[in-house]
Each structure stands twice: as structure tokens, then as C-alpha cells.
C-alpha positions in Angstrom: -11.6 -20.4 -22.6 -8.7 -18.0 -22.9 -11.0 -15.2 -23.8 -13.2 -15.9 -20.7 -10.2 -15.8 -18.3 -8.4 -12.7 -19.6 -8.4 -9.5 -17.7 -8.0 -6.4 -19.9 -4.5 -4.9 -19.6 -4.5 -1.5 -18.0 -2.9 0.5 -15.3 -5.5 -1.1 -13.0 -4.6 -4.8 -13.7 -4.1 -7.7 -11.3 -0.6 -6.8 -10.1 -1.7 -3.2 -9.5 -4.4 -4.2 -7.1 -2.3 -6.8 -5.4 0.3 -4.1 -4.7 -2.4 -1.7 -3.6 -3.8 -4.3 -1.1 -0.3 -4.8 0.3 0.2 -1.0 0.5 -3.2 -0.4 2.2 -2.8 -3.2 4.8 -5.7 -2.8 7.2 -6.0 0.9 6.4 -5.0 2.1 9.8 -3.6 5.5 8.7 -5.6 8.4 7.5 -3.7 8.5 4.2 -4.4 4.9 3.4 -8.1 5.3 4.3 -8.3 8.2 1.9 -6.6 6.2 -0.8 -9.0 3.2 -0.4 -12.0 5.5 -0.7 -10.5 7.1 -3.8 -10.0 3.8 -5.5 -13.2 2.0 -4.5 -15.0 2.6 -7.8 -12.1 1.2 -9.9 -11.7 -1.7 -7.4 -15.4 -2.6 -7.9 -14.9 -2.7 -11.7 -11.9 -4.9 -11.3 -13.6 -7.4 -9.0 -16.5 -7.7 -11.4 -14.0 -8.6 -14.1 -12.4 -11.2 -11.9 -15.9 -12.6 -11.0 -16.8 -12.8 -14.7 -13.6 -14.7 -15.4 -13.8 -17.3 -12.7 -17.6 -17.8 -12.0 -17.8 -20.9 -14.2 -14.3 -22.3 -13.4 -13.4 -25.1 -11.0 -11.3 -23.9 -8.1 -8.1 -25.6 -9.5 -8.5 -23.9 -12.9 -9.2 -20.5 -11.3 -6.0 -20.8 -9.1 -4.0 -21.8 -12.2 -5.2 -18.8 -14.1 -4.8 -16.4 -11.2 -2.1 -17.9 -8.8 -2.2 -14.8 -6.5 -6.0 -14.5 -6.3 -6.1 -15.9 -2.8 -3.6 -13.3 -1.5 -5.5 -10.5 -3.2 -8.9 -11.5 -2.0 -7.7 -12.3 1.5 -6.0 -8.9 1.9 -9.0 -7.1 0.7 -11.3 -9.0 3.1 -9.1 -7.9 5.9 -9.4 -4.2 4.9 -12.3 -2.7 7.0 -12.8 0.2 4.5 -13.3 -2.3 1.6 -15.7 -4.6 3.4 -17.6 -1.7 5.0 -18.6 -0.5 1.5 -21.7 -2.4 0.4 -21.1 -3.0 -3.3 -17.4 -3.6 -2.9 -18.0 -6.1 -0.2 -20.6 -7.9 -2.3 -18.3 -8.0 -5.3 -15.5 -9.3 -3.1 -17.5 -12.1 -1.6 -18.8 -13.1 -5.0 -15.3 -13.8 -6.0 -14.6 -15.7 -2.8 -17.7 -17.9 -3.3 -16.4 -18.9 -6.7 -13.3 -20.5 -5.2 -15.4 -22.9 -3.0 -15.7 -26.5 -4.1 -18.9 -28.4 -3.3 -17.0 -31.7 -3.6 -13.2 -31.1 -3.3 -11.4 -33.3 -5.8 -7.8 -32.7 -4.6 -5.8 -31.3 -1.7 -5.7 -27.8 -3.4 -9.5 -27.5 -3.5 -9.8 -28.8 0.1 -7.2 -26.3 1.3 -9.1 -23.5 -0.5 -12.3 -24.5 1.2 -10.6 -24.4 4.6 -9.1 -21.1 3.8 -12.5 -19.6 2.8 -14.1 -20.9 6.0 -11.4 -19.4 8.2 -11.6 -16.2 6.2 -15.4 -15.8 6.7 -15.1 -16.6 10.4 -12.4 -13.9 10.8 -14.5 -11.4 9.0 -17.3 -11.6 11.5 -15.1 -12.1 14.6 -14.1 -9.1 16.7 -10.8 -8.7 18.5 -9.5 -5.7 20.6 -7.7 -4.2 17.6 -10.9 -4.2 15.6 -12.8 -2.6 18.5 -10.2 0.2 18.8 -10.3 0.8 15.1 -14.1 0.9 14.8 -14.2 3.3 17.8 -11.7 5.6 16.1 -14.2 5.9 13.2 -16.9 7.0 15.7 -19.0 4.2 14.3 -21.1 2.0 16.7 -19.4 -1.4 16.9 -22.7 -3.4 17.0 -24.1 -1.5 14.0 -20.8 -2.0 12.0 -20.7 -5.8 12.5 -24.5 -6.1 11.9 -24.0 -4.3 8.6 -21.1 -6.5 7.7 -23.0 -9.7 8.4 -26.0 -8.4 6.4 -23.7 -7.8 3.5 -22.3 -11.3 3.7 -25.7 -12.8 3.8 -27.1 -10.7 0.9 -24.0 -11.5 -1.1 -24.6 -15.3 -0.6 -28.3 -15.0 -1.4 -27.5 -13.2 -4.6 -24.9 -15.8 -5.5 -27.5 -18.5 -4.9 -30.1 -16.7 -7.0 -27.7 -16.1 -9.9 -26.3 -19.7 -9.9 -27.2 -22.1 -12.6 -28.4 -24.6 -10.0 -32.2 -24.8 -9.9 -33.8 -22.5 -7.3 -31.3 -21.9 -4.5 -30.9 -25.8 -4.3 -27.2 -25.4 -3.4 -27.6 -26.4 0.2 -29.1 -29.8 -0.8 -26.4 -30.2 -3.4 -23.7 -29.4 -0.8 -22.6 -26.3 -2.7 -22.4 -24.6 0.6 -21.9 -26.2 4.0 -24.0 -24.9 6.9 -24.3 -26.2 10.3 -27.6 -27.8 11.2 -28.5 -24.9 13.6 -27.7 -22.4 10.8 -30.0 -24.3 8.4 -32.8 -24.4 11.0 -32.5 -20.7 11.7 -32.6 -19.9 8.0 -35.8 -22.0 7.5 -37.4 -20.5 10.6 -36.7 -16.9 9.6 -37.1 -17.2 5.8 -39.9 -19.6 4.8 -39.2 -19.3 1.1 -35.9 -21.0 1.6 -37.7 -23.9 3.3 -40.2 -24.2 0.5 -37.5 -24.2 -2.1 -35.7 -27.0 -0.2 -38.9 -29.0 -0.2 -39.5 -28.4 -3.9 -36.0 -29.4 -4.8 -36.3 -32.5 -2.7 -39.6 -33.5 -4.4 -38.1 -32.8 -7.9 -35.1 -34.9 -7.2 -37.1 -37.8 -5.8 -39.6 -37.8 -8.6 -36.7 -38.1 -11.1 -34.8 -40.6 -9.0 -34.7 -44.0 -10.7 -34.6 -46.1 -7.5 -36.9 -49.0 -6.9 -36.1 -49.2 -3.2 -37.7 -47.0 -0.5 -34.6 -47.4 1.6 -32.7 -45.3 -0.8 -35.6 -42.8 -1.1 -35.8 -42.5 2.7 -32.0 -42.0 2.9 -32.2 -39.0 0.6 -35.2 -37.6 2.6 -33.3 -38.0 6.0 -30.2 -36.4 4.6 -32.2 -33.3 3.8 -32.7 -32.6 7.5 -36.4 -31.9 6.8 -37.8 -34.8 9.0 -35.7 -33.9 12.0 -36.5 -30.2 11.7 -40.2 -31.1 11.3 -40.2 -33.2 14.5 -38.5 -30.4 16.4 -40.6 -27.5 15.0 -44.3 -28.3 14.5 -44.8 -25.0 12.7 -42.2 -26.1 10.0 -43.9 -29.5 9.7 -47.2 -27.7 8.9 -45.5 -25.6 6.2 -43.9 -28.8 4.7 -47.2 -30.7 5.0 -49.1 -27.9 3.3 -46.5 -28.0 0.5 -47.2 -31.7 0.1 -50.9 -31.0 0.1 -50.6 -28.5 -2.7 -48.3 -30.8 -4.8 -50.7 -33.7 -4.3 -53.7 -31.7 -5.6 -51.7 -30.3 -8.5 -50.7 -33.8 -9.6 -54.2 -35.2 -9.1 -52.9 -37.7 -6.4 -50.1 -39.2 -8.6 -48.8 -42.5 -7.0 -45.2 -41.3 -7.0 -46.1 -38.2 -5.0 -48.1 -40.3 -2.5 -45.1 -42.6 -2.2 -42.9 -39.6 -1.4 -45.3 -38.3 1.2 -45.5 -41.7 2.9 -41.7 -42.1 2.9 -41.3 -38.6 4.4 -43.9 -39.5 7.1 -42.0 -42.6 8.0 -38.8 -40.7 8.5 -40.6 -37.9 10.4 -42.4 -40.4 12.8 -39.1 -42.2 13.4 -37.5 -38.9 14.6 -40.7 -37.8 16.4 -40.7 -40.9 18.6 -37.1 -40.2 19.6 -37.7 -36.6 20.6 -37.1 -36.2 24.4 -39.7 -33.5 24.9 -42.9 -34.8 23.2 -45.2 -32.1 21.9 -48.9 -32.5 21.5 -49.8 -34.2 18.2 -52.4 -31.4 17.8 -49.5 -29.0 16.9 -48.6 -31.2 14.0 -52.1 -32.3 12.8 -54.4 -29.5 14.0 -57.2 -30.4 11.5 -57.6 -34.0 12.6 -59.0 -35.8 15.6 -56.2 -36.9 17.8 -57.4 -40.4 18.5 -57.5 -41.0 14.7 -53.9 -39.7 14.4 -52.7 -41.9 17.2 -54.3 -45.0 15.6 -52.6 -44.3 12.3 -49.2 -43.4 13.9 -49.1 -46.9 15.4 -46.4 -48.8 13.5 -47.8 -52.1 12.0 -44.5 -53.7 13.1 -45.5 -53.0 16.7 -48.8 -54.8 16.3 -49.0 -58.6 16.2 -50.1 -59.8 12.7 -53.1 -61.6 14.2 -54.3 -58.2 15.6 -54.0 -56.3 12.3 -57.6 -56.8 11.3 -58.9 -55.5 14.6 -56.7 -52.4 14.4 -57.8 -51.7 10.8 -61.4 -52.1 11.9 -60.8 -49.5 14.7 -59.3 -47.1 12.1 -62.3 -47.5 9.8 -64.8 -47.0 12.7 -63.0 -43.8 13.7 -62.8 -42.6 10.1 -66.5 -43.3 9.4 -67.6 -41.5 12.5 -65.6 -38.5 11.3 -66.7 -38.3 7.7 -70.3 -39.6 8.2 -71.1 -37.7 11.4 -74.5 -36.0 10.7 -73.6 -33.3 13.3 -70.5 -32.4 11.3 -71.2 -30.9 7.9 -70.0 -33.2 5.2 -67.7 -30.7 3.4 -65.1 -31.3 0.7 -62.5 -29.8 3.1 -63.4 -32.2 5.9 -63.2 -35.2 3.6 -60.0 -34.1 2.0 -58.2 -33.4 5.3 -59.0 -36.9 6.7 -58.1 -38.6 3.4 -54.8 -36.6 3.3 -54.0 -37.8 6.8 -54.8 -41.4 5.7 -52.4 -41.0 2.7 -49.5 -40.3 5.1 -49.8 -43.7 6.6 -49.8 -46.0 3.6 -48.6 -49.1 5.4 -52.0 -49.7 6.9 -53.6 -49.5 3.5 -51.1 -52.0 2.2 -51.9 -54.3 5.1 -55.7 -53.9 4.4 -55.1 -55.2 0.9 -53.3 -58.2 2.3 -56.0 -58.9 4.8 -58.6 -58.8 2.1 -57.0 -61.8 0.5 -56.2 -63.9 3.6 -59.2 -63.0 5.9 -62.9 -63.3 5.3 -65.0 -61.7 8.0 -64.0 -58.0 7.8 -63.9 -57.7 4.0 -66.7 -55.1 3.7 -65.1 -52.9 6.3 -61.7 -53.1 4.5 -63.2 -52.6 1.1 -64.8 -49.4 2.4 -61.4 -48.2 3.5 -59.9 -49.2 0.2 -62.6 -47.3 -1.7 -62.3 -44.2 0.5 -58.5 -44.2 0.0 -58.9 -44.1 -3.8 -62.2 -42.2 -4.1 -62.7 -40.0 -1.0 -65.0 -37.3 -2.5 -67.8 -39.6 -3.8 -71.4 -38.9 -3.0 -73.2 -41.6 -0.9 -75.1 -43.0 -3.9 -71.9 -43.1 -6.0 -70.0 -44.7 -3.1 -72.7 -47.4 -2.8 -72.6 -48.2 -6.5 -68.8 -48.4 -6.5 -68.9 -50.6 -3.5 -71.1 -53.1 -5.2 -68.8 -53.1 -8.3 -65.6 -53.5 -6.2 -67.3 -56.3 -4.2 -68.0 -58.1 -7.5 -64.3 -57.9 -8.5 -63.3 -59.0 -5.0 -65.6 -62.0 -4.9 -64.4 -63.1 -8.3 -60.8 -63.0 -7.0 -61.7 -65.0 -3.9 -63.3 -67.6 -6.0 -60.2 -67.8 -8.2 -58.0 -68.1 -5.1 -59.5 -71.6 -4.5 -59.4 -72.7 -8.2 -57.1 -75.6 -8.9 -54.6 -75.3 -11.7 -55.3 -71.6 -12.1 -54.2 -70.0 -15.3 -53.8 -66.3 -16.2 -56.5 -66.7 -18.8 -58.9 -67.6 -16.1 -58.3 -64.3 -14.4 -58.5 -62.5 -17.7 -61.9 -64.0 -18.4 -63.3 -63.4 -14.9 -62.2 -59.8 -14.6 -61.3 -58.1 -17.8 -64.3 -59.3 -19.9 -66.7 -57.9 -17.3 -68.9 -55.3 -18.9 -68.9 -53.1 -15.9 -65.2 -53.1 -15.7 -64.9 -52.2 -19.4 -67.2 -49.3 -19.0 -65.9 -47.9 -15.8 -62.4 -46.4 -16.2 -62.2 -45.5 -12.5 -62.6 -49.2 -11.6 -59.5 -50.2 -13.5 -57.1 -48.8 -11.0 -59.0 -50.4 -8.1 -59.1 -53.7 -9.9 -55.4 -53.6 -10.6 -54.6 -53.0 -6.9 -56.8 -55.9 -5.9 -55.2 -58.0 -8.5 -51.7 -57.3 -7.2 -52.8 -58.3 -3.7 -54.3 -61.5 -5.2 -51.0 -62.4 -6.9 -48.9 -61.6 -3.8 -51.0 -63.1 -1.0 -52.8 -66.2 -2.4 -51.3 -69.5 -3.5 -53.0 -69.4 -6.8 -51.8 -65.9 -7.4 -48.2 -66.9 -6.6 -48.4 -69.7 -9.2 -49.3 -67.4 -12.1 -47.0 -64.5 -11.1 -44.6 -65.1 -14.0 -47.4 -64.8 -16.5 -49.3 -62.0 -14.7 -47.8 -59.0 -16.4 -50.3 -59.2 -19.3 -53.1 -58.9 -16.8 -51.9 -55.5 -15.7 -51.3 -54.2 -19.2 -54.8 -55.3 -20.0 -56.1 -53.2 -17.2 -55.3 -49.8 -18.7 -53.0 -47.0 -17.6 -52.6 -48.2 -14.0 -48.9 -49.3 -14.0 -47.8 -46.4 -11.8 -50.1 -47.5 -9.1 -49.0 -51.2 -9.5 -45.3 -50.2 -9.3 -45.8 -48.1 -6.2 -47.8 -50.9 -4.5 -45.0 -53.4 -5.2 -42.4 -50.9 -3.8 -44.3 -50.2 -0.6 -45.1 -53.9 0.0 -41.4 -54.8 -0.5 -40.4 -52.1 2.0 -43.0 -53.1 4.6 -42.0 -56.8 4.5 -38.3 -56.0 4.8 -39.0 -53.9 7.9 -41.3 -56.4 9.6 -39.9 -57.4 13.0 -41.3 -60.9 13.0 -40.7 -62.4 9.5 -42.9 -65.4 8.6 -42.4 -68.1 6.0 -45.3 -66.7 3.9 -43.7 -63.2 4.0 -40.6 -64.6 2.4 -42.8 -66.1 -0.4 -44.5 -62.7 -0.9 -41.1 -61.0 -1.0 -39.9 -63.3 -3.8 -43.1 -62.7 -5.8 -42.7 -58.9 -5.4 -39.2 -59.0 -6.7 -40.3 -61.2 -9.6 -43.1 -58.7 -10.6 -40.7 -55.8 -10.3 -38.2 -57.6 -12.5 -40.9 -58.3 -15.1 -41.9 -54.7 -15.2 -38.4 -53.6 -15.7 -37.8 -56.1 -18.4 -40.7 -54.7 -20.4 -39.2 -51.2 -20.2 -41.7 -50.1 -17.6 -39.9 -47.8 -15.3 -40.8 -48.4 -11.7 -41.5 -44.9 -10.5 
């Protein structure tokens, strides 16, 4: 560490430059201005040495190694001839950034943060003395300060790019503190910064070991992305397109779908609070607005006895859109409407519940369930899969009325089925229906403790099972009118999550 913090002894050492900064002051005389210009190359070299010595230090350690560094950097920042020189200004600000603490651990670090903030504000503010001085240089005042501000921003960008933190993620990690308006302006004027923020958010959420969507949504809200999306439809479309790309690249991974749905809930919550409502077409330009409105409706705002009818309305709209003979059945059309459906997962969660507790609309809800999981199937494939899923569903409905139900009964009825054994894509659908069966039927409740073996028998579908449990738990906790049966479902969800964790299955 000693080697990293040492500055080579020479006639241009730390004390030399501190004395020079005092001597120069604000370079108001012709002689001092000449002297500054003469020494700028050596000053640049020295600032690079300082930066190399402190760039990996904490603020407290840097101040301990160089007790007078604040005085030196502060005096140089006040020197207009130093800050007007592009490279010297950049080298100077790089050293200043190194003294900033993302999370101050003591009074010294907090004081350093306050000092840096005041210093940067003073560098871009203009008083009468500054104006007189700039005029004496015969330099346009507006151009001078624009150049100064550009240098500060370019220096910050370079610092963010060079930092060890992944992709300019320093804003999310609170490495730098910007006002909300500054962040919005940055995202509006430089879309790569917005995309990097979204990427970092997704990466952090994918690796986040939480089992509660409350925590997930808190992280999303803290990123400012939902609020900015509600206020600026153009930014929402950029973010949504990013989600679209990630979803395609991960082949619709359940964790990514959960993140999209959590983001959508946060976004809708803010959107409904915006004073000046903008047309939904600005946010969802590729979808029919009546379909968007139907999905936007919060299940908590619909009486439970009306859920089936609302789901039927959603299915009727969706079928008209994707099966309309006047509209060419293209992959893009199917995908865009499926992608919209993915955003509002609570209605799919409710559809699974209704399949187990209601009888009449089961074919309609099964169609929605199949479209959600397999949207790009041809008509003949869809019909075949519908028959197979109906077979599984009918078996579960029969089991729901079986007295003294045992896990072995479910195992025999479902997992020894020859169609199920041959069709890998049916395994995920069956596991989803099985979770619904265990949660929403009395027979399923009774075998919950012994049910884990049923999922492990179903193949590689535990990610989907885990996400379904997480979304169900979250939906029930946020239901406005809690019922006794909801409490029973909540207990069963928590039991299944506990069983998954006990078997070292990480709930993603």
C-alpha cells in the first residue's frame, strides 16, 4: 500500500504545488497567468500521480496519506486558468471524484462530500468578479461556462467508464448523488445511460435472493424508472423494448417475466397518480387500447365474484385480435399481444385459481392459459395441446373430489400418463396446474406437505413453480377484501416455499 500512495520526490512535489496554488490565487495578474500557463504540463503530470495514488482508497485513507489534498484541489479549482484547460481540468476533477464517499462512514467523509458538492456548485456559478475577469480575457462569458460545464460532465463520464463498477452503474449504487430532475434530463438526452440503468437493475434483480415481491418492487421503485416511465411515454417505450429484448434472449425465463410484472405494477401505480393523464396509446402503441384498459384494471378493484366475467372479456378481446381473419396472423402480432399479456400476470394467476374453483368457463380460461405459455403455435398444434391440457385438467378436477387423497394418487393420475411422458412442453403446463390444484382445492391443501416430490417428478419446471408461488403470495397480500379461504391459500404458499428452500431449491 505504501508503494501505491507514494509520490516521487522531486522539485515538483506536493508542497511545491500547494505553494504554487497559494501563490497563483485566482490568477488575476498577468504575471500569475503566465506562470500558470508555463506550469500546466507539469501540473497535469502531478495530478495524474495523485489520481493514481488515491483512486482505490477510501476518503479517510486518502486524507490521512495527503492531509493537505483538499486545500490543494480546492485552490486549483478556483483558478480559472487551470479549469479552463481541458486536460488539467479533467485531471483535477478526477482527483476530486476520488474523495467522494458513496456511503459516508464517519463525519470526515460526510464533510468531504459536502465540500465537494459546494466546490462543484461554485465552479459553475457566476458572480460579478468572475464576469469582470472573463471579460478581461476577451472570452465570451456564455461560451466559457458552457466549456467548463462540458469539461465537468466529460470528466464524470470518463470516471464512470473507468470505474470498476459494472457499466456506469454508479448512480444506482449511490456512488454519485444526482437530483431527480438531473437524472431525468440525463436519460432524456443520452439514451445509453438509461439502457445501462435498466440493464444494471435487471442484473441486480436476477441475482437478488429475495422470495418476496415487496422487496423486489422496492428496489424497482428506488431506481426512479417507474416514475420516469409514467411521466415520459418515450422513455417507457425504450425501457419496455429493453424488456422485450431480454425476454427473447432468455427464452421467456420465469424470473425475467416476474421482473417485468413487478416493474409494470410499480409503473401502473405511478401512472394512476399522474395529474395529467396521457393517452395509453403513447405507452402501448402496438396494442388495441380496449385490451390495454382491460388488463390495466387491478384485480383488487374487481369483486371476486366478477373475476370470471372480466377474464372472459379479456379472452374475447384477445381472440378477436389474434384470430381476426382481416388481420394477417403474423408472428409480430402474436408476440406483441402476448408481451402485453405478460406485463399483467395477476390476471393469469387469477385464471389458474378460477380453473380450480369454477366450472363453467374452464375452456375459455384454459385457452388463455395455453396462449400465455405457448403463443406462437399453429392452429392444429394449439388444438392438440388444448386436448392434452384438458385431459390433465379433468384429472385434477376428479382428484379434487376424491376422499382421502394421497400424493401417490396424483402421481399415478398425471405422471404415468403416456402423453405427459412424451411431451416435454406439457410438463411445465401440468406443473402450473398442479400448483393451482394444491393451493385452491381442499384435497390439494391436505397433501401440500408431501407434494414436493410431484414437482420434482415433473421435470425442469421448478423455476416456474417458484415464480407462481411468489406471485400468488404477493397477490393475496395485496387483496383489499381478504377472505378466510385466502388465508388458507397463503399458509399453503408459505409451506411450499419453505419446502422448496429446505431441499436447496433457490426460489428465484
